[in-house]
C-alpha positions as CSV (number, residue, x, y, z in Angstrom):
1,X,328.6,17.4,13.7
2,X,325.9,15.1,12.3
3,X,326.2,12.9,15.5
4,X,325.8,16.0,17.6
5,X,322.6,17.0,15.8
6,X,321.2,13.5,16.1
7,X,321.9,13.5,19.8
8,X,320.2,16.9,20.2
9,X,317.3,15.7,18.3
10,X,316.9,12.8,20.7
11,X,317.1,15.1,23.7
12,X,314.4,17.4,22.2
13,X,312.1,14.5,21.6
14,X,312.5,13.4,25.2
15,X,311.3,16.9,26.4
16,X,308.1,16.8,24.2
17,X,306.0,14.6,26.5
18,X,307.1,16.6,29.6
19,X,306.0,19.8,27.8
20,X,302.7,18.3,26.8
21,X,302.0,17.2,30.3
22,X,302.8,20.7,31.6
23,X,300.5,22.3,29.0
24,X,297.7,19.9,29.9
25,X,298.1,20.7,33.6
26,X,298.1,24.4,32.9
27,X,295.0,24.0,30.8
28,X,293.2,22.1,33.6
29,X,294.2,24.7,36.2
30,X,293.0,27.5,34.0
31,X,289.6,25.8,33.5
32,X,289.2,25.4,37.3
33,X,290.3,29.0,37.9
34,X,287.9,30.2,35.3
35,X,285.0,28.2,36.8
36,X,285.8,29.7,40.2
37,X,285.9,33.2,38.9
38,X,282.7,32.7,37.0
39,X,281.0,31.4,40.1
40,X,282.2,34.4,42.1
41,X,281.0,36.8,39.4
42,X,277.6,35.0,39.4
43,X,277.2,35.4,43.2
44,X,278.2,39.1,42.9
45,X,275.7,39.8,40.2
46,X,272.9,37.9,42.1
47,X,273.7,40.0,45.2
48,X,273.4,43.2,43.1
49,X,270.1,42.0,41.7
50,X,268.8,41.2,45.2
51,X,269.9,44.7,46.4
52,X,268.2,46.4,43.4
53,X,265.0,44.4,44.1
54,X,265.0,45.4,47.8
55,X,265.5,49.1,46.7
56,X,262.7,48.8,44.2
57,X,260.4,47.3,46.8
58,X,261.2,50.1,49.3
59,X,260.4,52.6,46.6
60,X,257.1,51.0,45.8
61,X,256.1,51.0,49.5
62,X,256.5,54.8,49.8
């Protein structure tokens, strides 16, 4: 039983670096995804601001 536990312990420690790499890759992908979504949101907000400015200028012209 003790030998089995030692063997399982060795197997578990061999998976730790793989899990760390996977978590690192997931974190990097999340950062790039978040950057892209933030950029899209910024473009959307700028277009709304430009539309409001055009509407405001039309209102001032009348």
